[in-house]
TORKE-276182 format. One line per field, with one value per residue: residue number from 1; z, y, x of N, C-alpha, C, O, CB in turn. Coordinates in steps of 0.1 Angstrom, whole numbers, m for minus. Atoms other than C-alpha are relative to their C-alpha. Glycine has a CB too. Example, Ala and Ser with C-alpha at 12.3 -4.5 7.8 and 13.67 -1.06 7.14 Angstrom:
REM TORKE-276182
num <- c(1	2)
n_c3 <- c(0	0)
n_c2 <- c(m12	m11)
n_c1 <- c(9	m9)
ca_c3 <- c(78	71)
ca_c2 <- c(m45	m11)
ca_c1 <- c(123	137)
c_c3 <- c(0	8)
c_c2 <- c(12	11)
c_c1 <- c(9	m8)
o_c3 <- c(7	9)
o_c2 <- c(12	22)
o_c1 <- c(19	m3)
cb_c3 <- c(12	m14)
cb_c2 <- c(0	5)
cb_c1 <- c(m10	4)
END
This chain:
REM TORKE-276182
num <- c(1	2	3	4	5	6	7	8	9	10	11	12	13	14	15	16	17	18	19	20	21	22	23	24	25	26	27	28	29	30	31	32	33	34	35	36	37	38	39	40	41	42	43	44	45	46	47	48	49	50	51	52	53	54	55	56	57	58	59	60)
n_c3 <- c(6	7	m6	m3	m14	1	15	11	3	12	10	4	8	10	5	8	7	13	13	2	2	14	10	m4	2	14	m1	m1	9	13	3	m3	m13	6	6	m11	m7	5	m8	m14	m2	5	m4	m13	5	m1	m16	m6	5	m4	m14	m2	m8	8	m3	m13	m4	m5	m16	m9)
n_c2 <- c(m13	m9	m15	m7	m2	12	4	m12	m9	7	m2	m15	m3	9	m3	m10	5	11	m10	m8	10	4	m9	4	15	4	14	0	9	m3	m13	m3	m8	m13	m5	m1	m11	m11	0	m4	m16	m3	3	m7	m14	m1	1	m13	m13	1	m3	m13	2	m4	m13	0	5	15	0	12)
n_c1 <- c(6	m11	1	14	6	12	1	7	m12	m3	8	3	m10	m1	8	m6	m14	2	3	m12	m15	m1	m8	m14	m4	m2	m4	m13	m6	4	m7	m15	1	3	13	4	m1	3	11	3	m3	12	9	m1	3	13	4	m5	11	15	m2	m5	m12	m10	m7	m5	m14	4	m4	m7)
ca_c3 <- c(163	150	176	174	207	197	167	160	157	133	114	109	99	75	60	49	38	16	m8	m6	m6	m44	m54	m41	m54	m93	m107	m99	m118	m149	m148	m150	m117	m139	m151	m114	m98	m124	m114	m77	m82	m102	m79	m47	m63	m68	m33	m22	m42	m32	6	4	18	m18	m10	28	43	56	95	115)
ca_c2 <- c(m116	m98	m69	m62	m53	m74	m92	m62	m41	m67	m69	m32	m30	m60	m48	m14	m29	m55	m26	m10	m40	m50	m18	m27	m60	m61	m93	m96	m128	m113	m83	m75	m59	m26	m26	m37	m7	18	1	7	42	48	34	51	84	80	68	97	122	104	106	140	130	141	171	164	159	124	119	93)
ca_c1 <- c(m35	m4	m7	m43	m61	m92	m107	m129	m97	m83	m114	m121	m85	m85	m117	m102	m69	m85	m96	m62	m36	m44	m29	4	7	16	19	56	61	51	74	112	125	130	92	83	100	89	54	56	69	39	16	31	30	m6	m12	6	m17	m49	m37	m22	9	27	53	52	89	89	94	117)
c_c3 <- c(m5	4	3	14	0	m15	m8	m5	m13	m12	m7	m8	m15	m12	m9	m10	m14	m13	m6	m9	m14	m8	0	m3	m16	0	m2	m9	m14	m4	4	14	m4	2	18	11	m5	5	13	2	m5	9	15	m2	0	10	6	m3	6	17	6	5	m12	4	13	3	6	14	2	10)
c_c2 <- c(12	13	7	0	m13	m4	8	8	m8	m1	14	4	m8	4	15	m4	m9	7	7	m9	m3	12	m2	m13	0	m17	m2	m12	6	13	2	8	14	4	m1	12	13	m1	8	16	3	2	7	12	2	0	12	10	m4	2	15	2	4	15	1	m5	m15	1	m11	m2)
c_c1 <- c(7	0	m12	m5	m13	m2	m5	8	7	m8	m4	13	3	m12	3	9	m4	m2	13	12	1	8	13	5	m1	1	15	7	2	9	17	0	1	m15	m8	5	m5	m18	m4	1	m12	m12	2	m4	m16	m7	0	m8	m15	m1	2	10	11	6	1	17	m7	8	6	m4)
o_c3 <- c(m8	m4	10	21	7	m24	m20	m16	m24	m23	m19	m18	m24	m23	m20	m22	m25	m23	m17	m19	m18	m18	m11	3	m19	9	m14	m13	m20	m16	15	19	4	10	22	20	3	9	14	10	4	10	21	6	5	13	12	7	10	22	16	9	m8	5	16	m4	8	16	m6	17)
o_c2 <- c(22	22	16	m9	m23	m1	10	12	m2	1	14	10	m2	2	16	m2	m10	2	12	m7	m4	11	0	m18	m5	m25	m3	m11	3	17	0	14	22	13	7	15	23	9	17	24	8	12	10	17	12	7	18	17	5	5	19	14	5	24	10	m15	m18	6	m20	m11)
o_c1 <- c(2	1	m13	m1	m15	5	m4	5	8	m4	m8	12	9	m9	0	8	1	1	14	19	13	14	19	15	m12	3	19	18	13	9	22	m9	m4	m18	m16	m3	m7	m24	m12	m5	m18	m18	m8	m13	m21	m17	m9	m11	m23	m11	m2	12	23	m2	9	21	m19	19	3	1)
cb_c3 <- c(10	m14	m8	m7	2	6	m3	7	14	3	4	14	7	7	10	7	13	1	5	17	10	m5	2	13	9	m6	m11	15	m1	m1	10	m12	10	m16	m15	4	2	m17	2	10	m8	m9	m2	5	m16	m7	7	m4	m20	m6	4	7	8	m12	m4	9	12	m13	11	3)
cb_c2 <- c(5	1	9	m6	19	7	m11	11	2	m13	m6	10	0	m14	m2	9	m10	m9	12	5	m15	m3	14	1	m13	7	m9	0	m12	3	11	9	m3	0	m14	m12	0	1	m11	m7	8	m9	m14	0	2	m8	m9	4	1	m15	m7	7	m16	0	12	m9	13	m14	2	0)
cb_c1 <- c(m8	m1	5	m11	m7	m16	m7	m10	11	2	m10	m2	9	m1	m10	6	9	m13	m11	4	1	m17	m2	2	m10	15	m8	2	m8	m17	m8	7	11	2	m7	3	12	6	m2	10	13	m4	m1	12	6	m5	10	13	m1	m7	10	m7	1	m6	m5	m11	9	7	m11	13)
END
């Protein structure tokens, strides 16, 4: 179960994650490395803006 405590917890996570995961998987096979990096930078910046984490310091 990949670290989930119950099947219910896994199902809740996967239900939320399924709508989000497509945003982070561009069609890699049709992009050059440069375009892939640029696309992922844009997508992650949008995600940071949506989640409100843009401009916050990273924690270790």
